[in-house]
C-alpha beads as a LAMMPS data file, in Angstrom:
LAMMPS data file: protein, C-alpha beads

274 atoms
273 bonds

1 atom types
1 bond types

-500.0 500.0 xlo xhi
-500.0 500.0 ylo yhi
-500.0 500.0 zlo zhi

Masses

1 110.0

Atoms # bond

1 1 1 182.976 -448.411 6.918
2 1 1 183.692 -448.478 10.492
3 1 1 180.122 -447.972 12.427
4 1 1 180.630 -445.241 14.381
5 1 1 181.228 -442.999 11.001
6 1 1 177.566 -443.624 9.630
7 1 1 174.545 -442.091 10.223
8 1 1 175.087 -437.930 11.542
9 1 1 178.397 -438.333 13.548
10 1 1 179.831 -438.682 9.499
11 1 1 179.379 -439.480 5.944
12 1 1 177.222 -437.501 3.155
13 1 1 176.137 -433.969 4.206
14 1 1 173.046 -434.175 1.832
15 1 1 171.976 -436.283 -1.519
16 1 1 174.321 -435.703 -4.638
17 1 1 172.851 -433.462 -7.014
18 1 1 173.391 -434.381 -10.578
19 1 1 170.903 -432.125 -12.040
20 1 1 170.659 -431.761 -15.939
21 1 1 170.548 -429.263 -18.368
22 1 1 167.558 -426.882 -17.525
23 1 1 167.038 -428.508 -13.866
24 1 1 170.046 -426.448 -12.095
25 1 1 169.694 -428.013 -9.062
26 1 1 167.977 -430.140 -6.349
27 1 1 167.243 -433.225 -8.236
28 1 1 168.910 -436.751 -8.058
29 1 1 166.869 -439.287 -9.360
30 1 1 164.546 -441.492 -6.884
31 1 1 163.980 -444.989 -6.766
32 1 1 162.932 -446.641 -10.382
33 1 1 164.334 -443.165 -12.290
34 1 1 166.085 -444.978 -16.111
35 1 1 167.607 -441.560 -16.710
36 1 1 170.326 -442.362 -18.672
37 1 1 173.177 -439.637 -19.289
38 1 1 173.806 -438.169 -22.823
39 1 1 176.686 -436.898 -24.926
40 1 1 174.808 -433.143 -24.801
41 1 1 173.873 -433.131 -21.268
42 1 1 174.967 -430.785 -19.081
43 1 1 175.353 -432.461 -15.442
44 1 1 176.131 -430.710 -12.005
45 1 1 177.175 -432.675 -9.803
46 1 1 176.840 -430.868 -6.581
47 1 1 177.768 -433.579 -3.013
48 1 1 178.380 -432.244 0.429
49 1 1 180.120 -434.197 3.458
50 1 1 180.644 -433.537 6.663
51 1 1 182.065 -434.628 10.334
52 1 1 180.714 -434.149 13.349
53 1 1 177.936 -431.587 11.501
54 1 1 180.409 -430.096 10.089
55 1 1 179.921 -429.787 6.503
56 1 1 182.355 -429.414 3.151
57 1 1 180.009 -428.340 -0.147
58 1 1 181.690 -428.713 -3.409
59 1 1 180.069 -429.106 -6.956
60 1 1 181.624 -429.283 -10.347
61 1 1 179.942 -429.113 -14.011
62 1 1 180.443 -432.202 -16.326
63 1 1 179.425 -431.789 -20.437
64 1 1 181.092 -434.115 -22.671
65 1 1 180.273 -431.861 -25.856
66 1 1 182.728 -429.523 -26.242
67 1 1 180.035 -426.907 -27.517
68 1 1 179.614 -426.194 -23.487
69 1 1 182.650 -425.619 -22.657
70 1 1 182.390 -421.867 -22.814
71 1 1 179.628 -422.168 -20.603
72 1 1 181.757 -424.041 -17.625
73 1 1 184.577 -421.671 -17.807
74 1 1 182.053 -418.730 -17.542
75 1 1 180.473 -419.998 -14.157
76 1 1 183.809 -421.220 -12.907
77 1 1 185.645 -418.086 -13.194
78 1 1 182.184 -416.653 -11.427
79 1 1 183.366 -418.858 -8.587
80 1 1 186.889 -418.163 -8.027
81 1 1 185.852 -414.805 -8.922
82 1 1 183.913 -415.184 -5.948
83 1 1 186.169 -416.566 -4.062
84 1 1 188.702 -414.019 -4.142
85 1 1 186.324 -410.889 -3.208
86 1 1 185.348 -412.792 0.002
87 1 1 186.492 -412.116 3.767
88 1 1 186.534 -411.112 6.981
89 1 1 184.805 -407.735 6.257
90 1 1 183.697 -408.671 2.809
91 1 1 180.219 -406.941 1.883
92 1 1 178.069 -409.986 -0.070
93 1 1 176.576 -407.885 -1.890
94 1 1 179.919 -406.274 -3.709
95 1 1 180.678 -409.779 -4.073
96 1 1 177.676 -410.584 -5.799
97 1 1 178.727 -408.021 -8.194
98 1 1 181.760 -408.840 -8.609
99 1 1 180.381 -412.523 -10.021
100 1 1 177.938 -410.896 -12.150
101 1 1 180.391 -408.650 -13.808
102 1 1 182.890 -412.252 -14.279
103 1 1 180.855 -414.609 -15.863
104 1 1 178.218 -412.031 -17.815
105 1 1 181.500 -410.983 -19.728
106 1 1 181.377 -414.442 -20.966
107 1 1 179.582 -415.550 -24.335
108 1 1 178.140 -419.050 -25.694
109 1 1 177.784 -420.423 -29.207
110 1 1 175.780 -423.466 -28.860
111 1 1 174.190 -423.562 -33.300
112 1 1 177.086 -423.094 -34.445
113 1 1 175.849 -419.496 -35.571
114 1 1 174.822 -416.962 -32.522
115 1 1 176.310 -415.814 -29.556
116 1 1 174.642 -415.422 -26.288
117 1 1 175.145 -413.994 -23.060
118 1 1 176.260 -416.025 -20.276
119 1 1 173.120 -414.567 -17.865
120 1 1 173.858 -415.711 -14.121
121 1 1 170.731 -417.066 -11.729
122 1 1 169.177 -414.148 -10.004
123 1 1 167.204 -416.303 -7.804
124 1 1 170.185 -418.589 -6.337
125 1 1 172.935 -417.679 -3.354
126 1 1 175.501 -419.104 -2.086
127 1 1 175.543 -419.355 2.026
128 1 1 177.046 -419.829 5.539
129 1 1 177.227 -423.186 7.078
130 1 1 176.556 -424.139 10.777
131 1 1 176.505 -426.897 12.218
132 1 1 174.387 -429.806 11.027
133 1 1 173.155 -427.008 8.677
134 1 1 174.180 -426.852 5.610
135 1 1 172.097 -423.157 4.828
136 1 1 172.860 -420.820 7.583
137 1 1 171.568 -417.122 8.045
138 1 1 173.496 -415.921 5.271
139 1 1 173.166 -415.402 1.298
140 1 1 175.975 -414.731 -0.774
141 1 1 174.139 -413.476 -3.897
142 1 1 175.925 -413.613 -7.817
143 1 1 174.045 -410.074 -8.962
144 1 1 174.596 -407.509 -8.391
145 1 1 172.101 -406.111 -5.499
146 1 1 171.624 -408.042 -2.665
147 1 1 172.039 -408.341 1.221
148 1 1 174.657 -405.735 2.542
149 1 1 175.905 -407.177 5.581
150 1 1 179.220 -408.762 5.951
151 1 1 181.166 -411.539 6.216
152 1 1 182.944 -412.540 9.627
153 1 1 185.982 -413.949 11.605
154 1 1 185.546 -418.026 11.581
155 1 1 182.215 -418.162 9.764
156 1 1 182.584 -420.800 6.683
157 1 1 180.679 -419.945 3.576
158 1 1 180.004 -421.408 0.651
159 1 1 180.382 -419.843 -2.433
160 1 1 178.450 -420.656 -5.141
161 1 1 177.501 -419.793 -8.928
162 1 1 174.820 -421.405 -11.647
163 1 1 174.805 -419.299 -15.014
164 1 1 172.354 -420.418 -17.577
165 1 1 172.066 -419.800 -21.519
166 1 1 167.967 -419.092 -20.163
167 1 1 166.615 -416.634 -18.400
168 1 1 168.800 -416.489 -15.567
169 1 1 165.683 -417.265 -12.772
170 1 1 164.593 -421.124 -11.285
171 1 1 161.664 -422.112 -10.168
172 1 1 159.771 -425.453 -8.606
173 1 1 158.857 -427.605 -10.958
174 1 1 159.472 -431.406 -11.397
175 1 1 159.037 -434.417 -8.727
176 1 1 160.612 -433.708 -5.194
177 1 1 163.386 -436.264 -4.174
178 1 1 165.529 -433.984 -1.366
179 1 1 163.882 -433.726 1.935
180 1 1 165.111 -431.556 5.361
181 1 1 164.035 -431.323 8.882
182 1 1 162.477 -428.168 9.761
183 1 1 166.050 -426.603 11.818
184 1 1 163.949 -424.566 13.428
185 1 1 160.266 -426.275 13.759
186 1 1 158.819 -426.846 17.449
187 1 1 158.383 -429.997 18.910
188 1 1 154.220 -430.940 17.737
189 1 1 152.587 -434.021 18.664
190 1 1 151.536 -436.375 15.443
191 1 1 148.151 -438.005 14.911
192 1 1 149.373 -441.067 12.474
193 1 1 151.749 -443.089 13.837
194 1 1 153.464 -443.677 10.914
195 1 1 154.676 -439.906 10.286
196 1 1 156.190 -440.277 13.829
197 1 1 157.890 -443.542 12.971
198 1 1 159.048 -441.694 10.182
199 1 1 160.221 -438.942 12.115
200 1 1 162.122 -440.535 14.806
201 1 1 163.533 -442.541 12.052
202 1 1 164.654 -439.244 9.870
203 1 1 165.632 -437.955 13.204
204 1 1 168.576 -440.880 14.051
205 1 1 169.666 -440.983 10.340
206 1 1 169.625 -437.552 9.272
207 1 1 169.437 -435.058 12.168
208 1 1 168.826 -432.083 10.033
209 1 1 170.924 -432.438 7.542
210 1 1 169.060 -433.078 3.798
211 1 1 168.193 -436.685 2.942
212 1 1 166.338 -438.061 -0.185
213 1 1 163.618 -440.513 -0.850
214 1 1 166.006 -442.904 -2.121
215 1 1 167.885 -443.036 1.457
216 1 1 165.168 -443.966 2.606
217 1 1 164.210 -446.908 0.329
218 1 1 167.680 -448.253 0.797
219 1 1 167.275 -448.192 4.518
220 1 1 164.363 -450.047 4.969
221 1 1 161.502 -447.368 4.743
222 1 1 160.007 -447.972 1.329
223 1 1 156.609 -447.031 2.036
224 1 1 157.006 -443.949 2.951
225 1 1 155.787 -441.561 0.882
226 1 1 152.236 -440.598 3.036
227 1 1 154.074 -440.104 5.745
228 1 1 156.503 -437.651 4.538
229 1 1 153.148 -435.554 3.440
230 1 1 152.337 -435.767 6.586
231 1 1 155.772 -434.363 8.082
232 1 1 156.172 -431.619 5.167
233 1 1 151.887 -430.171 5.922
234 1 1 152.819 -430.319 9.380
235 1 1 156.050 -428.006 8.901
236 1 1 158.469 -430.245 10.368
237 1 1 159.623 -431.183 7.349
238 1 1 160.895 -429.559 4.394
239 1 1 160.541 -430.753 0.826
240 1 1 163.240 -428.894 -1.800
241 1 1 161.830 -429.616 -5.157
242 1 1 164.209 -429.347 -8.499
243 1 1 164.810 -426.021 -9.385
244 1 1 164.703 -424.881 -13.782
245 1 1 165.219 -422.649 -15.588
246 1 1 163.177 -422.214 -18.385
247 1 1 163.311 -425.517 -21.252
248 1 1 165.776 -425.833 -23.776
249 1 1 168.170 -423.663 -21.776
250 1 1 171.348 -425.086 -20.117
251 1 1 172.511 -424.300 -16.485
252 1 1 176.180 -424.718 -15.025
253 1 1 177.063 -424.934 -11.237
254 1 1 180.804 -424.505 -9.607
255 1 1 180.656 -424.112 -5.838
256 1 1 183.402 -424.632 -3.002
257 1 1 183.485 -424.048 0.994
258 1 1 185.768 -421.408 2.479
259 1 1 186.866 -420.995 5.723
260 1 1 188.115 -417.460 6.951
261 1 1 190.915 -417.906 9.386
262 1 1 192.124 -414.654 11.240
263 1 1 195.376 -414.299 8.619
264 1 1 193.743 -416.039 5.504
265 1 1 191.109 -417.932 3.912
266 1 1 191.532 -421.283 3.069
267 1 1 189.879 -422.730 0.613
268 1 1 188.727 -426.764 1.930
269 1 1 186.895 -428.306 -0.925
270 1 1 189.681 -427.266 -3.501
271 1 1 191.948 -430.455 -5.129
272 1 1 193.883 -430.852 -7.925
273 1 1 191.763 -430.216 -10.146
274 1 1 189.559 -427.397 -9.486

Bonds

1 1 1 2
2 1 2 3
3 1 3 4
4 1 4 5
5 1 5 6
6 1 6 7
7 1 7 8
8 1 8 9
9 1 9 10
10 1 10 11
11 1 11 12
12 1 12 13
13 1 13 14
14 1 14 15
15 1 15 16
16 1 16 17
17 1 17 18
18 1 18 19
19 1 19 20
20 1 20 21
21 1 21 22
22 1 22 23
23 1 23 24
24 1 24 25
25 1 25 26
26 1 26 27
27 1 27 28
28 1 28 29
29 1 29 30
30 1 30 31
31 1 31 32
32 1 32 33
33 1 33 34
34 1 34 35
35 1 35 36
36 1 36 37
37 1 37 38
38 1 38 39
39 1 39 40
40 1 40 41
41 1 41 42
42 1 42 43
43 1 43 44
44 1 44 45
45 1 45 46
46 1 46 47
47 1 47 48
48 1 48 49
49 1 49 50
50 1 50 51
51 1 51 52
52 1 52 53
53 1 53 54
54 1 54 55
55 1 55 56
56 1 56 57
57 1 57 58
58 1 58 59
59 1 59 60
60 1 60 61
61 1 61 62
62 1 62 63
63 1 63 64
64 1 64 65
65 1 65 66
66 1 66 67
67 1 67 68
68 1 68 69
69 1 69 70
70 1 70 71
71 1 71 72
72 1 72 73
73 1 73 74
74 1 74 75
75 1 75 76
76 1 76 77
77 1 77 78
78 1 78 79
79 1 79 80
80 1 80 81
81 1 81 82
82 1 82 83
83 1 83 84
84 1 84 85
85 1 85 86
86 1 86 87
87 1 87 88
88 1 88 89
89 1 89 90
90 1 90 91
91 1 91 92
92 1 92 93
93 1 93 94
94 1 94 95
95 1 95 96
96 1 96 97
97 1 97 98
98 1 98 99
99 1 99 100
100 1 100 101
101 1 101 102
102 1 102 103
103 1 103 104
104 1 104 105
105 1 105 106
106 1 106 107
107 1 107 108
108 1 108 109
109 1 109 110
110 1 110 111
111 1 111 112
112 1 112 113
113 1 113 114
114 1 114 115
115 1 115 116
116 1 116 117
117 1 117 118
118 1 118 119
119 1 119 120
120 1 120 121
121 1 121 122
122 1 122 123
123 1 123 124
124 1 124 125
125 1 125 126
126 1 126 127
127 1 127 128
128 1 128 129
129 1 129 130
130 1 130 131
131 1 131 132
132 1 132 133
133 1 133 134
134 1 134 135
135 1 135 136
136 1 136 137
137 1 137 138
138 1 138 139
139 1 139 140
140 1 140 141
141 1 141 142
142 1 142 143
143 1 143 144
144 1 144 145
145 1 145 146
146 1 146 147
147 1 147 148
148 1 148 149
149 1 149 150
150 1 150 151
151 1 151 152
152 1 152 153
153 1 153 154
154 1 154 155
155 1 155 156
156 1 156 157
157 1 157 158
158 1 158 159
159 1 159 160
160 1 160 161
161 1 161 162
162 1 162 163
163 1 163 164
164 1 164 165
165 1 165 166
166 1 166 167
167 1 167 168
168 1 168 169
169 1 169 170
170 1 170 171
171 1 171 172
172 1 172 173
173 1 173 174
174 1 174 175
175 1 175 176
176 1 176 177
177 1 177 178
178 1 178 179
179 1 179 180
180 1 180 181
181 1 181 182
182 1 182 183
183 1 183 184
184 1 184 185
185 1 185 186
186 1 186 187
187 1 187 188
188 1 188 189
189 1 189 190
190 1 190 191
191 1 191 192
192 1 192 193
193 1 193 194
194 1 194 195
195 1 195 196
196 1 196 197
197 1 197 198
198 1 198 199
199 1 199 200
200 1 200 201
201 1 201 202
202 1 202 203
203 1 203 204
204 1 204 205
205 1 205 206
206 1 206 207
207 1 207 208
208 1 208 209
209 1 209 210
210 1 210 211
211 1 211 212
212 1 212 213
213 1 213 214
214 1 214 215
215 1 215 216
216 1 216 217
217 1 217 218
218 1 218 219
219 1 219 220
220 1 220 221
221 1 221 222
222 1 222 223
223 1 223 224
224 1 224 225
225 1 225 226
226 1 226 227
227 1 227 228
228 1 228 229
229 1 229 230
230 1 230 231
231 1 231 232
232 1 232 233
233 1 233 234
234 1 234 235
235 1 235 236
236 1 236 237
237 1 237 238
238 1 238 239
239 1 239 240
240 1 240 241
241 1 241 242
242 1 242 243
243 1 243 244
244 1 244 245
245 1 245 246
246 1 246 247
247 1 247 248
248 1 248 249
249 1 249 250
250 1 250 251
251 1 251 252
252 1 252 253
253 1 253 254
254 1 254 255
255 1 255 256
256 1 256 257
257 1 257 258
258 1 258 259
259 1 259 260
260 1 260 261
261 1 261 262
262 1 262 263
263 1 263 264
264 1 264 265
265 1 265 266
266 1 266 267
267 1 267 268
268 1 268 269
269 1 269 270
270 1 270 271
271 1 271 272
272 1 272 273
273 1 273 274
């Protein structure tokens, strides 16, 4: 790859998520993790690319056991419904209501006996996307309710839905791998020289794009943990721990990025496969 396309000019917009089973989002293996994908796993592949800070955010779910097909179909239905409902002047709360109606009309049978409803994960959302900012100021709910703001011409949105066989509510859990420079943090002096050095490294290599501990290791910042903790404690870097539903449940995810042009909405992440 040409050097001019490395770093913050172009490349990955955030660490590729590969969250498993009840983990809905924000998990990627840290250095030394020995997790192996299994036949009965439900894996969410959430990836982003960017050029000059213009981000495309996309996700799909991989499951080898066909018993999870209906769960995947339910969440894909929710995402496609959200895309259809989106548009200039569309109310965000109305989009969420339609997503919920579509997704929760599906049922799954995982034990071969009992049918259970797919539940929208009510505290996860789609979002608008800004320049070098994967999560802008607007949220697209995936359940009834939420903000009544509207989509506007020229905006870029990630229509992102999550469906679960669990409670449909996530909490932070497990070891953190994802971090991101606080977008609006004011410059502050750092007494710890290692933390100051790491902050300069983050600014040079990631700017306000998300990064993971493994990337720091791969770029030579192998002894970063205490310095990173200092940046988090100072409010200059935000941690994004894995988001998990209750243990034993399964979560699926699908996501596309749309651009609201004056005369149409373009699904910029759409491919031949989904």
